[in-house]
N, C-alpha and C positions, 0 to 999 in steps of 0.2 A: 929641383927648384928649392931655394931657401925660404924659410918662414919669415914673415915680417918681424922686425925688431921693434917692440912697442916702448922701448926705453925713452924716458924723458920726463920733464916736469910739465904737467898739463893743467891749465886753469879753465874753469867752467866758463863757457860762453852762454850767458843767461838768455840772450836774444835768440840763439839758434836751438837751444834745448827745449824739449817739450816733456813736461813732467805731469803726472797725475797725483803727485804729492806736493806739499808746500816746498817751493824752491828755496834752497839755502841761500844766504847772502853771497857765499863764495864756497867753492870746492876746489881742492887741488889734489891731483894724483901725482905721485912720484913712483915711477916704474923703472926698475933695473931688470932688464931682460937679456939674458945670455943663454939662448936656447940650449938645453931644456930648463935652465934655472929661471924662475920668474918671481920677483919680489915686487909687491904692491903695497904702497902706503897711501891711504886716502884720508883727507881731512875735510869735513864739512864745517862751515862756520855759519851760525845763525845768531845774530846779536852778539852777546859776549860768550856764547857757548860754542865750544869746539868738540867735535867728535872725530877721533882718529882711529882708524882700523888698519892693521898691517898683517900681511900673510906672506909666507914663502911657500911656493909650490914647484913641483917638477911637472912640466907639461907632459901629458899622456902618462903620468905617473900615479902613484897611490894618493888616496884622499888624505887630507890633513884635518885634524880635529882641534877646535879651539872654542873659547867662550868670549863673547863680546856683548857688553851691556846686559848680562844675564841670559843671553841666548846661546844655546849650544849649537855649534855650526860644524858641519862636515863638508869640506870643499875639495874639489878637484878641478883641474884645468886640462882641456884637450882641444885639439885643432879640428875645425870643420872648414876645409879650404883655407882661405887666408884669415879667417876669424878665429880668435882664441876664445873658447867658451869657458866661462867661470861658472861651475855648476855646484850649487850649495843646497844641502838639506839642513833645515833649521828646526829647533825645538826649544820650547820654554814651558815647563809644566806639562800640561796635556795638549798644548797647542803645537801643531806641526805644520811645516810649510817648505817652500822652495824659493830659491832666488837663482834665476838663470840669466847670465849676462854675456852678450856677445861683444867682444872688443875688436875693433877694426880701425885701421888707419885710412884716412881720406885726404884729398887735396895734396897728393904727392908727399904724404907724411907730415904735413903741417897741422892736421886735424886728427883728433882721437875721438872715436864715437863708441859709446857704450849703450847698447839697447838692452834694457833690463826688464824682466818679467818676474814679478814678485807675487807669491800667494802665501799669505801668513795671517794668522789670527783673524780669520774671516774676511780678510781684505784681499783684493786682487788688483794690481795696477801694472801698467807698462810705462816705462820712462825711456826717453831718448835723450841721453846726456851727450852734449857736444863740448869738446875741450880744445883749446888752442895751445900749441906748443909754446913754452916760455923759454 
């Protein structure tokens, strides 16, 4: 059985998303996924501020290290059934944490859902991001 192809341009559906953090005005994901190659580019927009994060991973492959906004990140991606798990360890100074996100398609591939559990800098939150295919 083949894995889901998460490729696409995805726009945040603010009404369907449930976040424990302030919701950005807009968020867009651009995913290019040709198993096992996985490229993700995410842009949050809040007011006039834009925050873009991009990463290239091999699913079920080695971890990738990068720095984003002063945070050292070590990420890997692996499959759990039809969900692609984006598993990151993060550090900034003496602070350590994790960000685990499960990416799945819904509604026959028209909807992209990211359930995120973050533990970092003394805070823990769970977010359910819902995106519509553009």
